N, C-alpha and C positions, 0 to 999 in steps of 0.2 A: 548483381541484383538477386542474389541467389536466396535460399532461405536460413541461412546461417543465422547466428543469434545476432551477431553484429552485421548483418546484412543491411542495405537501404532500405528494403522493402520491410524487414523486421522494425527498423529507428522509427520510421514512419507510421508504424500499425497496419502494413496493407500485404502482410505474409500471406493473406488470401487471395492476390491476386498472380496471374500467369503473367510474367514478363519473360522479354529477351535477358538472357545470358549476363551481357556485358552491358556498358554504356562509356562510351569515349566520348569526350569533350575535345573540342579544338575549338582555334578561333571563331573560325567563319561555321563549323559546320557541327552537330550531333550526330554520332552514329549508334544504332541499334545494331547488339553485335547476338549473334542468333547462332548457336553449335549446333547441328543438325545432321542425324544420317538419313538424310531425306531418302535414300535406298531401302533402307528398313524400316522408316515408316511407312512409306510407300507398299513393301511386303506385308506389315502387319495390318494395313488398311483395308488391303485389297481385298480380303477376305469376301466373296459376294458383292464386289461392285465393280461398277462400272470407270474406265477410264475417267470419264469427266466426272463421277461421283467422288472418285481420288481424288483429284485434281482439286475440288470444291473443298475438300474436308482438308488438306493442306493448307489450301489458302487460307480457311476458315480458322485453323491453329496458327496459324502468322499469323494474320489480324486481331485475333485476343491477344497474343503475345504483345503486339507491336501497341494496342491500344493500354492495355494496364501498365506500359511502360511510360507510354505519354502521360497517364494519372501519375506513376512515381515521382516522372520528371518535374512534372508540373506544380508537386507536393513536397520536393526538396526545397526550395526555399523557408519554408514552415518551420523546418529543425537545422538545415544546413544555412553559412555564410553564403547563398547564391542570388543574386538580381533575380526577379522573374523578367524584368526587360531585358537581362540577357538572355537568357532561354529564350526569346519571343523573337530575337532577332536572329536566330540563330537556321540554319538549314538542316532537316532532319534527313538521314540518310537511313537504310536496311543494309546490313552486311549479312548475308547467309554464308555461314562456314560448311562448307560440306564434308564432314567426315566420314569420308569414304576412299577406301583404296582405290575403287576403279576411277581413273581419270576420265572415262569415259560418261558416266554418271552427271560429271558437272556440265558436258554437252547436252545429256539429255536433258538435264532440267533448267538448262536456261532459259527456254521460255514461260518458266516458270516465273522468275523476274518482270516479264511483259506484263503478266496479268497478276502477279504480287502489287505493281506500279499501279496498276489499275484500279485496285482494292483498295489499294491504300491512299490514292489521292484525292485531296490536293495535300495530306498531311505529310506525306513523306516523298522528298524530293527525287531520290532515286534507289534502286533496290540491285546490289550487287551479289552476285552468289561465285564464290569461291574456291577452293578446293582446299584441305585442313594444310599440306603441306607447304601451299602459297605463304601463308599468314604467317608473318613475320612484321614484328613494329613500324619497321621500314615501310611494308608494302599497306599497311593499315594507314599510316602518313599519306602514303602517294594516294590511296583509294580515298579518303577525306581530308587532303588538306583545303 
């Protein structure tokens, strides 16, 4: 859903919306996939901020991306052959792909999934944080089947 000329955002006239990087549709679920270097983001945002403020900023940014993704998702039937009814029946999940070579970062950010789940409830059914090297087509299928 990025900002390339042929992206979904551009086609729908929503280029100014922040959104997740990918949208993955399955029979029962729709996954918003966000590639994120949370460790770097934490490092960049941490100047003069407490841990609590930092966590709040990260959750706020991801929440805005999910909300923008929802707007894009539900506007898709206006330009594509997708029925609104099919979208409304699907369960929505968020997958954060942690692009960090340090595997301990995944464990450090696992607590974030619970806070994100609370911040995005009832719109998003579940939040998963997985390391980038764990990401494969089969693994995504397993997470969102």
